[in-house]
MARMI-158756 format. One line per 4 residues: number of its first residue (from 0); their letters; for each residue x, y, z of N, C-alpha, C. Coordinates in nm, 4 decimals. Atoms other than C-alpha are relative to their C-alpha. Example, Ala and Ser with C-alpha at 12.3 -4.5 7.8 and 13.67 -1.06 7.14 Angstrom:
// residues 2
0	as	0.0890 -0.1190 0.0000 1.2300 -0.4500 0.7800 0.0900 0.1200 0.0000  -0.0820 -0.1190 -0.0060 1.3670 -0.1060 0.7140 -0.0770 0.1090 0.0730
This chain:
// residues 113
0	mgld	0.0854 -0.1188 0.0000 0.0000 0.0000 0.0000 0.0891 0.1239 0.0000  -0.0736 -0.1258 0.0038 0.1265 0.3489 -0.0837 -0.0333 0.0876 0.1194  0.0276 -0.0946 -0.1086 0.1184 0.6506 0.1448 -0.1212 0.0859 -0.0338  0.1119 -0.0906 0.0228 -0.1926 0.8600 0.1906 0.0500 0.1446 0.0077
4	skgr	-0.0372 -0.1416 0.0024 -0.1962 1.2413 0.1864 0.0655 0.0476 0.1295  -0.0629 -0.0359 -0.1276 -0.0844 1.2492 0.5519 0.1237 -0.0846 0.0282  -0.1209 0.0783 -0.0149 0.2037 1.0086 0.4970 -0.0174 -0.1337 0.0696  0.0260 0.1279 -0.0673 0.0353 0.7035 0.6511 0.0039 -0.1135 -0.1011
8	sepg	-0.0087 0.1155 0.0892 0.1031 0.3611 0.5039 -0.1155 -0.0968 0.0181  0.1179 0.0844 -0.0211 -0.2088 0.1979 0.6505 -0.1049 0.0781 0.0773  0.1068 -0.0733 -0.0680 -0.5476 0.3146 0.7776 -0.0050 -0.0333 0.1478  0.0273 0.0299 -0.1398 -0.6439 0.3402 1.1391 0.0479 0.1071 0.0958
12	fdmh	-0.0336 -0.0892 -0.1104 -0.6219 0.5333 1.4619 0.0049 -0.0838 0.1263  -0.0043 0.0700 -0.1289 -0.5397 0.4249 1.8153 -0.1268 0.0261 0.0806  0.1207 -0.0387 -0.0736 -0.8407 0.6108 1.9563 -0.0916 0.0801 -0.0905  0.1029 -0.0812 0.0655 -1.1640 0.7541 1.8224 -0.0837 0.0669 0.1086
16	vfic	0.0914 -0.0729 -0.0877 -1.3669 1.0214 2.0008 -0.1160 0.0451 -0.0869  0.1206 -0.0413 0.0721 -1.7221 1.0625 1.8773 -0.0799 0.0931 0.0895  0.0832 -0.0964 -0.0712 -1.9167 1.3695 1.9868 -0.1259 0.0205 -0.0824  0.1273 -0.0096 0.0690 -2.2838 1.3857 1.9012 -0.0177 0.1370 -0.0642
20	ghsr	0.0269 -0.1235 0.0721 -2.3639 1.6461 1.6390 -0.1420 0.0042 -0.0522  0.1377 0.0099 0.0462 -2.7304 1.5613 1.6021 -0.0821 0.1213 0.0442  0.0910 -0.1092 -0.0362 -2.9921 1.8362 1.5948 -0.1427 -0.0427 -0.0301  0.1437 0.0241 0.0184 -3.3690 1.8280 1.6209 -0.0699 0.1344 -0.0099
24	peda	0.0765 -0.1251 0.0024 -3.6365 2.0897 1.5569 -0.0230 0.0519 0.1417  0.0204 -0.0621 -0.1320 -3.6968 2.3345 1.8439 -0.1185 -0.0582 0.0753  0.1204 0.0520 -0.0660 -4.0382 2.1822 1.9138 0.0045 -0.1519 0.0212  -0.0129 0.1453 -0.0181 -3.9043 1.8237 1.9342 -0.0207 -0.0372 0.1467
28	vrpn	0.0237 0.0504 -0.1350 -3.9971 1.6172 2.2389 0.1322 -0.0210 0.0743  -0.1298 0.0290 -0.0614 -3.6354 1.5176 2.3050 0.0985 0.1136 -0.0247  -0.1052 -0.0999 0.0228 -3.3380 1.7519 2.3498 0.1000 -0.0522 -0.1032  -0.1052 0.0439 0.0913 -3.0370 1.7394 2.1214 0.1330 0.0609 0.0397
32	ccsk	-0.1341 -0.0417 -0.0409 -2.6643 1.7752 2.1653 0.0481 0.1233 -0.0758  -0.0457 -0.1127 0.0813 -2.6117 2.0249 1.8841 -0.0420 0.1336 0.0626  0.0466 -0.1249 -0.0613 -2.8199 2.2889 2.0636 0.0736 0.0315 0.1306  -0.0794 -0.0194 -0.1224 -2.5885 2.2444 2.3663 0.1452 0.0331 -0.0336
36	nslg	-0.1328 -0.0377 0.0480 -2.2832 2.3505 2.1593 0.0949 -0.1185 -0.0158  -0.0868 0.1166 0.0187 -2.1545 2.0010 2.0898 0.1023 0.0221 -0.1115  -0.0936 -0.0212 0.1108 -1.9968 2.1152 1.7626 0.1113 0.0966 0.0395  -0.1035 -0.0892 -0.0517 -1.8109 2.3947 1.9419 0.1009 -0.0767 0.0845
40	ilte	-0.0879 0.0844 -0.0816 -1.6727 2.1416 2.1896 0.0847 -0.0887 -0.0901  -0.0722 0.0840 0.0945 -1.5770 1.9107 1.9034 0.1139 0.0780 -0.0657  -0.1012 -0.0826 0.0661 -1.3906 2.1902 1.7233 0.1140 0.0327 0.0954  -0.1033 -0.0357 -0.0979 -1.2060 2.2963 2.0382 0.0821 -0.1224 0.0412
44	lkkk	-0.0738 0.1209 -0.0355 -1.1140 1.9381 2.1328 0.0951 -0.0404 -0.1128  -0.0879 0.0301 0.1137 -0.9765 1.8759 1.7825 0.1243 0.0893 0.0041  -0.1100 -0.0967 -0.0064 -0.7650 2.1891 1.8183 0.0972 -0.0366 0.1122  -0.0846 0.0339 -0.1151 -0.6352 2.0856 2.1620 0.0783 -0.1295 -0.0244
48	vres	-0.0695 0.1254 0.0323 -0.5494 1.7329 2.0431 0.1145 0.0296 -0.0966  -0.1028 -0.0361 0.0982 -0.3599 1.8782 1.7465 0.1151 0.0746 0.0676  -0.1020 -0.0783 -0.0701 -0.1761 2.1292 1.9711 0.0834 -0.0855 0.0950  -0.0715 0.0842 -0.0962 -0.0820 1.8545 2.2173 0.1047 -0.0876 -0.0674
52	gvkg	-0.0958 0.0810 0.0735 0.1065 1.6667 1.9451 -0.0229 -0.1493 0.0122  0.0296 0.1420 -0.0142 -0.0525 1.3339 2.0398 -0.0480 -0.0525 -0.1353  0.0354 0.0592 0.1294 -0.0787 1.1128 1.7327 -0.0948 -0.1173 0.0196  0.0841 0.1189 -0.0016 -0.3279 0.8400 1.6479 -0.1376 0.0193 0.0602
56	irvq	0.1316 -0.0276 -0.0575 -0.6396 1.0136 1.7832 -0.0848 0.0702 -0.1052  0.0958 -0.0608 0.0934 -0.9389 1.0938 1.5655 -0.1192 0.0503 0.0801  0.1164 -0.0619 -0.0647 -1.2017 1.3358 1.7016 -0.0969 0.0341 -0.1115  0.0945 -0.0262 0.1074 -1.5162 1.3454 1.4938 -0.1439 0.0062 0.0486
60	ksgc	0.1431 -0.0125 -0.0265 -1.8832 1.4248 1.4843 -0.0679 -0.1324 -0.0286  0.0826 0.1177 0.0267 -2.1287 1.1420 1.5135 -0.1429 0.0463 -0.0232  0.1437 -0.0210 0.0005 -2.4942 1.1174 1.4426 -0.0493 -0.0174 0.1429  0.0581 0.0122 -0.1331 -2.7302 1.0764 1.7345 0.0547 -0.1238 0.0714
64	ldfc	-0.0470 0.1107 -0.0838 -2.5793 0.8628 2.0112 -0.1090 -0.0457 0.0960  0.1221 0.0416 -0.0684 -2.9277 0.8412 2.1701 -0.0020 0.0235 0.1511  0.0017 -0.0317 -0.1433 -2.8474 0.9840 2.5154 0.0007 0.1508 0.0234  -0.0007 -0.1470 -0.0053 -2.9133 1.3559 2.4601 -0.0555 0.0560 0.1311
68	engi	0.0567 -0.0470 -0.1272 -3.1087 1.3819 2.7845 0.1060 0.0110 0.1097  -0.1052 0.0043 -0.1015 -2.7823 1.3250 2.9755 0.1085 0.1045 -0.0191  -0.1038 -0.0974 0.0325 -2.5885 1.6194 2.8344 0.0530 -0.0306 -0.1388  -0.0596 0.0252 0.1309 -2.3654 1.6233 2.5286 0.0628 -0.1386 0.0036
72	scvv	-0.0478 0.1379 0.0024 -2.2996 1.2604 2.4412 0.1339 -0.0094 -0.0709  -0.1339 0.0208 0.0532 -1.9429 1.1527 2.3789 0.0421 -0.1417 0.0345  -0.0506 0.1342 -0.0269 -1.7864 0.8090 2.3453 0.1420 -0.0107 -0.0545  -0.1401 0.0186 0.0369 -1.4183 0.7157 2.3326 0.0235 -0.1485 -0.0235
76	ypeg	-0.0349 0.1377 0.0342 -1.3079 0.3979 2.1567 0.1501 -0.0099 -0.0174  0.0591 0.1324 0.0043 -1.1544 0.1420 2.1668 -0.0640 -0.0462 0.1303  0.0515 0.0548 -0.1265 -1.2462 0.1102 2.5359 -0.1498 0.0188 0.0191  0.1445 -0.0185 -0.0109 -1.6021 0.2375 2.4916 -0.0418 0.0772 0.1236
80	twys	0.0352 -0.0847 -0.1136 -1.6030 0.5026 2.7659 -0.0990 0.1060 -0.0470  0.1048 -0.0961 0.0336 -1.9216 0.7106 2.7527 0.0057 0.1159 0.0976  -0.0024 -0.1217 -0.0801 -1.9175 1.0692 2.8738 -0.1244 0.0838 -0.0258  0.1005 -0.1060 0.0122 -2.1823 1.3345 2.9395 0.0747 0.1302 0.0208
84	lsge	-0.0734 -0.1259 -0.0075 -2.0227 1.6690 2.8632 -0.0968 0.1144 0.0231  0.0847 -0.1162 -0.0254 -2.1595 1.9971 2.9893 0.0475 0.1236 -0.0754  -0.0507 -0.1157 0.0722 -1.9347 2.2392 2.8031 0.1502 -0.0081 -0.0208  -0.1424 -0.0041 0.0309 -1.5858 2.3446 2.6995 0.0873 -0.0182 0.1243
88	enip	-0.0766 0.0199 -0.1228 -1.4773 2.3296 3.0644 0.0389 -0.1468 0.0206  -0.0318 0.1429 -0.0101 -1.4703 1.9493 3.0220 0.1167 -0.0420 -0.0892  -0.1035 0.0365 0.0972 -1.2079 1.9566 2.7460 0.1322 -0.0389 0.0658  -0.1277 0.0429 -0.0600 -0.8971 1.9477 2.9715 -0.0047 -0.1420 0.0570
92	dllh	0.0103 0.1342 -0.0563 -1.0217 1.6346 3.1497 -0.0126 -0.1059 -0.1092  0.0126 0.0923 0.1122 -1.1188 1.4675 2.8227 0.1346 -0.0152 -0.0706  -0.1320 0.0046 0.0625 -0.7821 1.5570 2.6711 0.0967 -0.0819 0.0856  -0.0855 0.0789 -0.0898 -0.6085 1.4114 2.9778 -0.0264 -0.1495 -0.0201
96	hlks	0.0336 0.1401 0.0279 -0.7946 1.0843 2.9158 0.0663 -0.0462 -0.1297  -0.0535 0.0390 0.1300 -0.6845 1.0795 2.5531 0.1518 -0.0143 0.0032  -0.1464 0.0044 -0.0082 -0.3216 1.1438 2.6436 0.0512 -0.1086 0.0946  -0.0507 0.0898 -0.1045 -0.2926 0.9218 2.9522 -0.0717 -0.1345 0.0073
100	gkva	0.0813 0.1201 -0.0124 -0.5666 0.6615 2.9172 -0.0810 -0.0050 0.1284  0.0723 -0.0046 -0.1276 -0.7023 0.7614 3.2606 -0.1383 0.0608 -0.0209  0.1389 -0.0421 0.0196 -1.0824 0.7868 3.2487 -0.0342 0.1133 0.0964  0.0493 -0.1114 -0.0822 -1.2362 1.1113 3.3768 -0.1307 -0.0457 0.0651
104	ehlk	0.1151 0.0636 -0.0670 -1.4690 0.9389 3.6228 -0.1162 0.0962 0.0210  0.1069 -0.0971 -0.0275 -1.6625 1.2568 3.7051 -0.0780 0.0409 -0.1244  0.0712 -0.0312 0.1243 -1.7609 1.2953 3.3383 -0.0740 -0.1202 -0.0578  0.0618 0.1208 0.0547 -1.8736 0.9373 3.2832 -0.1534 0.0124 0.0020
108	mnle	0.1451 -0.0042 0.0117 -2.2332 0.9051 3.1676 -0.0630 -0.0913 0.1049  0.0715 0.0743 -0.1039 -2.4614 0.7943 3.4493 -0.1423 -0.0238 -0.0497  0.1325 0.0330 0.0522 -2.7672 0.6137 3.3179 -0.0958 -0.0403 0.1114  0.0853 0.0431 -0.1104 -2.9044 0.5362 3.6650 -0.0776 0.1140 0.0653
112	d	0.0729 -0.1151 -0.0589 -3.0237 0.8892 3.7553 -0.1276 0.0278 -0.0753
C-alpha cells in the first residue's frame, strides 16, 4: 500500500472520540446535543489534540448517540467510555484521558439517575 496524503502507510487510529452532532427541531420532544454547543466542543477538542502533538487520535462528529437527555454525548473507543459533557470546561479532562488513558470518572455518563 502506498502513502496517503498524511504520509500514513495503513489506515487506522489508536483512539476515536465521537461527539454527538445531532440536531432536532426546536419543538421536538427530546433535546439534542447540537443545541448544547456540541460542535463547538468538538472543534475545540480537535484543536487541543492537534496542539498537544498526540498522534493516532481521531475526534469526529457522530450522528445521534441516543443519550441527549444526559448532556452532550461523547464516546471514546476502543475502550467504549461514555461521557456526558456539559461544556468546553470538560475539554482538559477529556484531553487528559486521551493522552494518559485515565478515564475522567466525574464525566462518565450515568444512566441510573
